C-alpha positions as CSV (number, residue, x, y, z in Angstrom):
1,X,-35.6,6.6,-31.8
2,X,-32.7,8.3,-30.3
3,X,-29.4,6.4,-28.5
4,X,-30.8,7.8,-25.3
5,X,-34.2,7.4,-25.3
6,X,-33.0,3.9,-26.3
7,X,-31.1,3.5,-22.9
8,X,-33.4,4.6,-20.8
9,X,-36.4,1.5,-22.1
10,X,-33.6,-1.2,-21.6
11,X,-33.5,0.5,-18.0
12,X,-37.6,0.8,-17.2
13,X,-36.7,-2.8,-17.4
14,X,-35.2,-3.9,-15.4
15,X,-35.7,-5.7,-12.3
16,X,-35.1,-4.0,-9.5
17,X,-32.4,-4.4,-6.8
18,X,-32.3,-5.1,-3.1
19,X,-28.5,-4.2,-2.7
20,X,-26.7,-2.6,-0.4
21,X,-25.3,0.6,-1.3
22,X,-22.2,0.3,-2.2
23,X,-19.3,3.6,-2.3
24,X,-19.5,4.9,-6.0
25,X,-21.9,2.9,-7.1
26,X,-23.2,-0.5,-8.8
27,X,-21.5,-2.7,-11.6
28,X,-24.3,-2.6,-14.8
29,X,-24.8,-5.9,-16.9
30,X,-24.8,-6.8,-21.0
31,X,-28.2,-4.6,-20.9
32,X,-27.6,-1.3,-18.4
33,X,-29.7,-2.1,-15.8
34,X,-27.4,-1.9,-12.0
35,X,-26.1,-5.6,-10.0
36,X,-25.3,-5.7,-6.9
37,X,-21.6,-6.2,-7.5
38,X,-19.9,-2.8,-6.4
39,X,-18.2,-0.5,-8.6
40,X,-15.1,0.0,-8.7
41,X,-13.6,3.4,-10.7
42,X,-9.6,2.4,-10.8
43,X,-10.8,-1.0,-12.5
44,X,-12.0,1.5,-15.9
45,X,-8.4,2.9,-16.4
46,X,-5.3,1.0,-16.4
47,X,-1.9,2.5,-15.7
48,X,1.4,2.4,-17.7
49,X,4.1,3.9,-15.8
50,X,6.0,1.3,-13.1
51,X,5.6,3.0,-10.3
52,X,2.4,4.1,-10.7
53,X,-1.1,3.1,-8.8
54,X,-5.4,4.1,-9.7
55,X,-5.9,5.7,-6.6
56,X,-9.0,7.8,-6.4
57,X,-8.5,11.7,-6.7
58,X,-11.2,13.4,-4.3
59,X,-11.9,16.9,-7.0
60,X,-13.7,20.3,-6.7
61,X,-16.4,20.8,-8.7
62,X,-19.6,22.7,-9.8
63,X,-21.8,20.5,-8.4
64,X,-22.8,18.3,-7.2
65,X,-22.7,15.0,-6.5
66,X,-19.4,15.5,-7.3
67,X,-17.1,11.7,-7.0
68,X,-13.0,11.0,-6.9
69,X,-12.4,10.7,-10.1
70,X,-9.7,7.9,-10.9
71,X,-6.4,8.4,-11.1
72,X,-2.8,7.2,-12.3
73,X,-0.1,8.7,-9.8
74,X,3.0,8.1,-8.4
75,X,3.2,5.5,-5.8
76,X,3.1,7.5,-2.2
77,X,5.2,5.6,-0.3
78,X,7.6,5.8,-3.2
79,X,7.5,7.7,-5.8
80,X,10.5,7.6,-7.5
81,X,10.5,5.7,-10.8
82,X,14.0,4.0,-10.4
83,X,15.2,3.9,-7.2
84,X,14.2,5.0,-4.2
85,X,13.9,8.6,-2.4
86,X,16.9,10.0,-0.6
87,X,17.3,9.9,2.8
88,X,18.3,12.2,5.1
89,X,22.9,11.4,6.2
90,X,23.1,9.6,8.7
91,X,18.6,8.5,9.2
92,X,15.8,6.8,7.0
93,X,14.5,9.9,6.7
94,X,13.5,11.0,3.9
95,X,14.8,14.3,2.5
96,X,12.4,16.8,0.9
97,X,12.8,19.8,-1.4
98,X,10.8,21.7,-4.0
99,X,9.4,24.8,-2.2
100,X,9.5,24.0,1.5
101,X,12.2,22.2,1.0
102,X,15.9,22.1,0.5
103,X,17.8,21.5,-3.4
104,X,18.4,17.9,-4.3
105,X,22.6,17.1,-4.8
106,X,22.8,16.9,-8.2
107,X,22.5,13.3,-8.9
108,X,19.2,13.4,-7.8
109,X,16.3,15.8,-9.3
110,X,13.5,17.1,-7.2
111,X,10.1,15.0,-7.6
112,X,6.7,17.2,-6.3
113,X,3.9,15.2,-5.9
114,X,0.2,16.3,-8.0
115,X,-1.2,16.2,-4.8
116,X,1.1,17.5,-2.7
117,X,1.8,14.9,-0.7
118,X,5.1,14.4,-1.1
119,X,8.7,17.0,-2.7
120,X,11.2,14.2,-2.8
121,X,14.7,14.0,-4.3
122,X,14.3,10.7,-6.6
123,X,18.2,10.0,-8.3
124,X,18.5,10.8,-12.5
125,X,18.1,8.2,-14.6
126,X,21.7,7.3,-15.7
127,X,22.3,6.2,-19.4
128,X,25.5,5.1,-18.0
129,X,26.3,2.2,-15.9
130,X,28.8,2.8,-12.8
131,X,31.7,1.8,-13.3
132,X,33.2,2.7,-10.4
133,X,32.0,2.0,-6.5
134,X,28.0,2.9,-6.9
135,X,25.0,3.7,-4.0
136,X,21.9,4.2,-6.0
137,X,23.5,4.6,-8.8
138,X,25.5,7.6,-8.2
139,X,29.8,7.3,-8.7
140,X,31.5,7.7,-5.1
């Protein structure tokens, strides 16, 4: 008996579930049977980088249905690993960079979203702390 046929025989013995629909399907119990608990795809991965969060990303595929895929991505409200995105001088508006924006100053690097959500200037990591008056790790 193959593993595939064992799983099929286990599932045949599952009691029928009368549950409200879940957008990502149901969690399975230790026997492989559906429970009425909704499955959270982000619970199946762990993000390691500080400032990363699990987000469901729509993908294109050949065969449908094509469910969203959980991915660890920078938080869209502050994608910088250290500090915050550079603001346009005299405003609260974030300065954009990359193909549609302007170059970042030498103290920052352009951080592009893998999904095209943002292109912002993030502070470059500094190896030495500022020794004079500093703002966001930049010596003035």
